[in-house]
Each structure stands twice: as C-alpha cells, then as structure tokens.
VEXDREN-514790 format. One record per residue (C-alpha): x, y, z; residue in three letters. Coordinates in steps of 0.05 Angstrom, whole numbers, plus 5000, padded with zeros to 4 digits. Each point is the difference from the previous one (the first is absolute). Example, Ala and Ser with C-alpha at 12.3 -4.5 7.8 and 13.67 -1.06 7.14 Angstrom:
NUNU,5246,4910,5156,Ala
NUNU,5027,5069,4987,Ser
This chain:
NUNU,8136,4136,5120,Met
NUNU,4929,4982,4994,Ser
NUNU,4947,5033,4947,Thr
NUNU,4931,5031,5012,Ile
NUNU,4987,4994,4925,His
NUNU,4927,4965,4969,Ile
NUNU,5009,4978,4935,Pro
NUNU,4948,5026,4960,Val
NUNU,4950,4947,4959,Met
NUNU,5056,4942,5018,Leu
NUNU,4955,4939,4982,Ser
NUNU,4976,5046,4933,Glu
NUNU,5070,5013,4983,Val
NUNU,5037,4926,5016,Ile
NUNU,4941,4975,4956,Glu
NUNU,4997,5047,4934,Gly
NUNU,5080,4980,4998,Leu
NUNU,4983,4929,4980,Asn
NUNU,5065,4974,5049,Leu
NUNU,5029,4931,4982,Asn
NUNU,5051,4971,5041,Lys
NUNU,5060,5013,4967,Gly
NUNU,4991,5068,4979,Asp
NUNU,5037,5058,4987,Thr
NUNU,4967,5064,5041,Ile
NUNU,5018,5063,5005,Val
NUNU,4972,5045,5055,Asp
NUNU,5016,5073,4973,Ala
NUNU,4979,5035,5071,Thr
NUNU,5021,4958,5053,Leu
NUNU,4964,5051,5053,Gly
NUNU,4983,4966,5063,Gly
NUNU,5000,4924,4965,Gly
NUNU,4940,4970,5009,Gly
NUNU,4984,4998,4917,His
NUNU,5072,4968,4998,Ala
NUNU,4994,4946,5054,Leu
NUNU,4930,4979,4965,Gly
NUNU,5034,4992,4938,Ile
NUNU,5063,4957,5035,Leu
NUNU,4947,4951,5031,Lys
NUNU,4970,4986,4930,Arg
NUNU,5069,4989,4964,Ile
NUNU,5048,4972,5049,Leu
NUNU,5039,4946,4989,Pro
NUNU,5038,5019,4932,Asp
NUNU,4965,5068,4998,Gly
NUNU,5044,5072,5000,Arg
NUNU,4979,5067,5020,Leu
NUNU,5035,5065,4989,Phe
NUNU,4968,5058,5042,Ala
NUNU,5012,5067,4991,Phe
NUNU,4995,5064,5044,Asp
NUNU,5028,5061,4997,Ala
NUNU,4994,5002,5081,Asp
NUNU,5067,4970,5032,Glu
NUNU,4958,4991,5071,Thr
NUNU,4945,4958,4958,Ala
NUNU,5058,4946,4976,Ile
NUNU,5033,5002,5074,Val
NUNU,4926,4991,5020,Arg
NUNU,4983,4945,4948,Phe
NUNU,5065,4959,5015,Arg
NUNU,4987,5007,5068,Asp
NUNU,4924,4973,4999,Arg
NUNU,5031,4944,4942,Leu
NUNU,5041,4972,5057,Glu
NUNU,4927,4990,5052,His
NUNU,4962,4972,4945,Glu
NUNU,5049,4950,4973,Arg
NUNU,4974,4940,5041,Asp
NUNU,4933,5007,4951,Ser
NUNU,5032,5019,4940,Leu
NUNU,5009,4927,4981,Asn
NUNU,5052,4999,4943,Gly
NUNU,5035,5066,5016,Leu
NUNU,5079,4997,4995,Arg
NUNU,5059,5048,4979,Asp
NUNU,4978,5023,4938,Gly
NUNU,4937,5004,5004,Ser
NUNU,4988,5067,5009,Val
NUNU,5040,5070,4975,Ala
NUNU,4991,5054,5051,Leu
NUNU,5026,5057,4938,Ile
NUNU,5003,5074,5035,His
NUNU,4976,5037,4926,Arg
NUNU,4935,5038,4970,Gln
NUNU,4947,4962,4967,Phe
NUNU,5008,5032,4935,Ser
NUNU,5079,4970,4996,Asp
NUNU,4967,4929,5004,Ile
NUNU,5015,4983,4926,Gly
NUNU,5080,5021,5012,Glu
NUNU,5006,4966,5071,Ala
NUNU,4969,4938,4971,Leu
NUNU,5051,5001,4940,Arg
NUNU,5063,5010,5048,Asp
NUNU,4986,4933,5037,Arg
NUNU,4976,4968,4931,Gly
NUNU,4939,4996,5002,Ile
NUNU,4957,5007,4935,Ser
NUNU,4934,4993,5018,Ser
NUNU,4948,4972,5058,Val
NUNU,4941,4966,5012,Ser
NUNU,4969,5065,5024,Gly
NUNU,5001,5061,5036,Ile
NUNU,4956,5050,5051,Val
NUNU,5016,5062,5024,Ala
NUNU,4953,5028,5050,Asp
NUNU,5016,5083,4988,Leu
NUNU,4964,5017,5080,Gly
NUNU,5050,5021,5049,Phe
NUNU,4998,4954,5060,Ser
NUNU,4979,5013,5073,Ser
NUNU,5071,4984,5018,Asp
NUNU,5016,5073,4958,Gln
NUNU,4941,5037,5017,Leu
NUNU,5003,4985,5069,Asp
NUNU,5068,5020,5003,Asp
NUNU,5001,5081,5021,Pro
NUNU,5074,4994,4985,Ala
NUNU,4976,4990,4928,Arg
NUNU,4963,5065,4991,Gly
NUNU,4945,4955,4971,Phe
NUNU,4936,5021,5039,Ser
NUNU,4980,5064,5022,Phe
NUNU,4962,4968,5056,Leu
NUNU,5077,4991,5045,Arg
NUNU,5046,5058,4996,Glu
NUNU,5066,4982,4967,Gly
NUNU,5035,5035,4943,Pro
NUNU,4974,5009,4936,Leu
NUNU,5049,4950,4962,Asp
NUNU,4955,4950,4959,Met
NUNU,5062,4962,4978,Arg
NUNU,4992,4929,4988,Leu
NUNU,5075,4989,4989,Asp
NUNU,5016,5045,5054,Gln
NUNU,5081,5004,4974,Ser
NUNU,4978,5040,4936,Asp
NUNU,4962,5046,4973,Gly
NUNU,4961,5072,5018,Glu
NUNU,4957,4998,5060,Thr
NUNU,4928,5024,4994,Ala
NUNU,5021,5061,5059,Gly
NUNU,5049,5014,4938,Lys
NUNU,4947,5003,4942,Ile
NUNU,4955,5040,5038,Val
NUNU,5047,5044,5025,Asn
NUNU,5037,5020,4944,Thr
NUNU,4956,4978,4940,Trp
NUNU,4972,5053,4952,Ser
NUNU,4919,5014,5012,Glu
NUNU,4992,4972,4937,Gly
NUNU,5023,4943,5009,Ala
NUNU,4967,4987,5062,Leu
NUNU,4940,5006,4977,Ala
NUNU,5006,4949,4938,Glu
NUNU,5021,4950,5044,Ile
NUNU,4948,5008,5043,Phe
NUNU,4959,5010,4938,Arg
NUNU,5025,4945,4967,Glu
NUNU,5009,4947,5054,Tyr
NUNU,4949,5012,5061,Gly
NUNU,4941,5030,4951,Asp
NUNU,5001,5060,5051,Val
NUNU,4944,5047,4976,Arg
NUNU,5025,5066,5021,Asp
NUNU,5081,4979,4982,Ala
NUNU,5021,5072,4973,Gly
NUNU,4970,5034,5063,Arg
NUNU,5030,4945,5051,Met
NUNU,5067,5008,4959,Ala
NUNU,4995,5079,5016,Arg
NUNU,4986,4992,5070,Ala
NUNU,5063,4958,5011,Ile
NUNU,5042,5051,4966,Gly
NUNU,4979,5059,5048,Thr
NUNU,5002,4965,5057,Arg
NUNU,5078,4968,4991,Arg
NUNU,5020,5068,4984,Lys
NUNU,4990,5009,5074,Glu
NUNU,5024,4935,5025,Arg
NUNU,5012,4937,4966,Thr
NUNU,4957,4933,5018,Phe
NUNU,5033,4951,5041,Glu
NUNU,4954,4948,5029,Thr
NUNU,4942,4962,4973,Thr
NUNU,4945,5023,5049,Thr
NUNU,5020,5076,4987,Glu
NUNU,4996,4987,4928,Phe
NUNU,4932,4968,5000,Ala
NUNU,4980,5048,5051,Asp
NUNU,5010,5051,4953,Phe
NUNU,4965,4974,4941,Val
NUNU,4942,4982,5047,Lys
NUNU,4999,5076,5020,Ser
NUNU,5003,5023,4925,Val
NUNU,4956,4950,4969,Ser
NUNU,4932,5011,4980,Arg
NUNU,4971,4939,5000,Asp
NUNU,5016,4996,5083,Arg
NUNU,4936,4951,5009,Arg
NUNU,5013,4952,4947,Ala
NUNU,5001,4923,5022,Ser
NUNU,5080,4993,4994,Ile
NUNU,5043,5046,5035,His
NUNU,5025,5055,4949,Pro
NUNU,5071,4987,4999,Ala
NUNU,4985,4927,4981,Thr
NUNU,4998,5017,4928,Lys
NUNU,5068,5044,5002,Ile
NUNU,5040,4948,5040,Phe
NUNU,4987,4950,4941,Gln
NUNU,5016,5051,4947,Ala
NUNU,5066,5009,5042,Leu
NUNU,5023,4920,5007,Arg
NUNU,4983,4989,4922,Ile
NUNU,5048,5062,4982,Ala
NUNU,5051,4981,5056,Val
NUNU,5000,4928,4980,Asn
NUNU,4994,5010,4923,His
NUNU,4943,4956,5010,Glu
NUNU,4968,5008,4923,Arg
NUNU,5064,4993,4960,Ala
NUNU,5022,4949,5041,Ser
NUNU,4930,4964,4982,Leu
NUNU,5002,5010,4940,Glu
NUNU,5065,4959,4993,Lys
NUNU,4994,4959,5051,Phe
NUNU,4932,4967,4956,Leu
NUNU,5039,5003,4928,Tyr
NUNU,5057,4963,5031,Asp
NUNU,4962,4953,5038,Ala
NUNU,4950,4982,4943,Ile
NUNU,5064,4976,4962,Gly
NUNU,5034,4968,5052,Leu
NUNU,4935,4941,5003,Leu
NUNU,5003,4938,4970,Lys
NUNU,4947,4971,4948,Glu
NUNU,4934,4992,5062,Asp
NUNU,5044,5034,5050,Gly
NUNU,4956,5058,5032,Arg
NUNU,4993,5074,5030,Ile
NUNU,4963,5019,5058,Ala
NUNU,5003,5073,5024,Val
NUNU,4972,5036,5052,Leu
NUNU,4986,5070,4988,Ser
NUNU,4970,5057,5062,Phe
NUNU,4980,5056,4971,His
NUNU,4976,5027,4933,Ser
NUNU,5057,5011,4954,Gly
NUNU,5037,4947,5020,Glu
NUNU,4940,4953,4982,Glu
NUNU,4991,5030,4929,Arg
NUNU,5077,4998,4985,Thr
NUNU,4984,4918,5015,Val
NUNU,4939,4996,4958,Lys
NUNU,5029,5040,4937,Arg
NUNU,5067,4961,5001,Ile
NUNU,4962,4927,5006,Phe
NUNU,4954,5028,4950,Ala
NUNU,5046,5015,4945,Glu
NUNU,5037,4931,5009,Asp
NUNU,4946,4977,4990,Ala
NUNU,4979,5036,4938,Arg
NUNU,5069,4986,4959,Gly
NUNU,4993,5051,4944,Cys
NUNU,4986,5075,5009,Val
NUNU,5002,5013,4928,Cys
NUNU,4939,5047,4974,Pro
NUNU,4950,4966,4970,Arg
NUNU,5010,5029,4934,Glu
NUNU,5072,4955,4994,Phe
NUNU,4987,4946,4945,Pro
NUNU,5057,4964,5042,Val
NUNU,5037,5002,5071,Cys
NUNU,5050,5047,4999,Arg
NUNU,5018,5007,5076,Cys
NUNU,5020,4922,5011,Gly
NUNU,4961,4995,5064,Arg
NUNU,4983,4931,5019,Lys
NUNU,4943,4984,5053,Val
NUNU,5044,4975,5059,Arg
NUNU,4947,5001,5052,Leu
NUNU,4928,4962,5016,Asn
NUNU,4960,5045,5062,Ile
NUNU,4986,4953,5051,Ile
NUNU,4960,5055,5041,Thr
NUNU,4953,5036,4942,Lys
NUNU,4972,5044,5064,Arg
NUNU,5039,5006,5046,Ala
NUNU,5002,4962,5069,Ile
NUNU,4983,5040,5068,Val
NUNU,5015,4972,5069,Pro
NUNU,4926,4964,5036,Ser
NUNU,4963,5043,5053,Asp
NUNU,5026,4965,5053,Arg
NUNU,5069,5011,4986,Glu
NUNU,4991,5069,4989,Thr
NUNU,4975,5006,5068,Arg
NUNU,5052,4953,5039,Glu
NUNU,5052,5051,4965,Asn
NUNU,4973,5060,4971,Pro
NUNU,5074,5011,4965,Arg
NUNU,4972,4959,4948,Ala
NUNU,4931,5029,4981,Arg
NUNU,5039,5039,4940,Ser
NUNU,5036,4939,4964,Ala
NUNU,4984,4975,4938,Lys
NUNU,5030,4936,4968,Leu
NUNU,5019,4987,4931,Arg
NUNU,5026,4954,4970,Ile
NUNU,5021,4968,4934,Ala
NUNU,5035,4941,4964,Glu
NUNU,5055,4994,4942,Arg
NUNU,4976,4967,4943,Ile
NUNU,5055,4964,4951,Ser
NUNU,5022,5041,4933,Gly
NUNU,4956,4956,4957,Lys
NUNU,4944,5007,5047,Lys
NUNU,5011,5077,4995,Gly
NUNU,5002,5004,4920,Gln
C-alpha cells in the first residue's frame, strides 16, 4: 500500500526539532509518514518513534512503507517504532500506558494527507464523488452526512461561521435546511453542487464549498477541542530543551497554536494590579518561531496543498529558567 502524500516543510520541521541520535520522538499525526521517516533517519540507532493516527489505513500503509525503507534506515530494529491507532489528543494517556513520561520532541501536522483527500470513499473532497463521511476514524462518530441532514440550522450556521469563516453562514444553513426537507444529501458532489448553486460568491477564486467542507471536517473530527487538549498534554510531556513543532493549515488552528504557546511562554496570568502571583503558572516554553514559518515559493509550486501551511516551534524550558 503506497502513499502519494508529500510532507509539508519537511526540512524545516526536521531542523526545527533539533533532533539527536537516541532521542524519543512523537509524531502525533502520522498521515503519509514523510515526517516520521525524516525523524527516524536522525534519531537512529537507539532512538524511538511513537507515531499516532486515528486513521487505521495510515498505520497499515506506514507499516508497509517501513519494510520497503528498512535498508535505508540504519539502526532500525524491533522496538524502534510504535504505531498507535489513536487520536492525537490521546498522546498523554497512550504514552503513560507504555511507561513513557517524557519525550525529546513532538510534531503534529494538522493537515490531511493526500492519501485521505484523494480517496473518494473517505468523503473529504468535493472534487470526487463519494459518501459524505469525513471521519478520520471510520469506526466511530457522526459522519458529515449525519450533521448536514440532522443538525439544526442554528448549529450548522455556528460551525460554518466558527470553523470555516463562512460570511453568509446563516443563509447557507437555512438553504440547506429547506433543501433537506425534500431529500437528504448523500454524496460529496451533490452537496458541493448545491452549495455552489446557492452561494452569492460564485466568482471567488476558490470553490464556494471549500470552507463549508473544512467546517464540516473540523466538526466531524472534533478537531478544535482535540487540538487544545493535545497541545496542553504535549507541552507537559516535553523534556527540558525538548521541542514541539506544529503545522497548521487554517486560521482557527493557527490562532489556537499561537495562543497556547504564548500562554506557556508568559507564565503568570494574574491581573497586573495583583502584588504577588496567585495563579501559580510558571513559564514553560521558549518560542523559537517569533513569526510562523511559511513554505517557500518553490514548495508551493511543487505542492500546492502546502500553500496555507504555517509552522510554529517552541522549546520546553526548566522550572528554574521559568521562575
């Protein structure tokens, strides 16, 4: 089972993590495995990689890929890689279950792999006809079709506005509510064509369904809440001088990463008028990327799906440094 996914900003991620031989690293979003392979080449021999993905096909695909790459991965042996079929928000619990209390580095690519986007059966893309699914873990949870066909118009408008930055979210939700009374939406192309037909922004540079599909995907996979939990747990897992690198692809994700990094780089959040700190928060992070790193022009030409990516990196500091 091969992959067509191209890892985004691979060299920037690998260099930003400041990897060393023997490090224990977490790839929280395995996907096509490009970042994972780059990490292994830096930490082997004696290094360990814990790779997570909610999509079981990604786990199977990477296991096959490791077999093909074994000769080029000097030092790879049993125990070097643990493939874990769980959400990235579960890393704290999953690692504790395996006796791991701290790691040297963590990477999370919040985008979806080309293997997922280009598979019509997954329902992520409106460019190919498929079921309105969009679940990363197809064994659990509500599908996009269930949301579109059963959620209230108010709830639909809220996720369109909050997760997709859709300007006419209320009107779009009402149009969907009216249409589904006649018949339910079944396929990606059917739903996308309907969105286009009622959109007031038909001449936009992107398809009118793009932001709607983004919002549904985030809602289906509980991405916003999962991201916050992941970030708080991940920062707590880092060793002193360990680094976390996060690739985001839309403004909501990017704001969340920036905010949580800033919180842990600031420490105390008490009002300025307090004479002494009462919150007890300590500085835990040094932000390496004062501004997010973006892909080069060459990378976006070669891989258009990288164009909206932003990379932020932070480093864990000791309690003494944070006082």
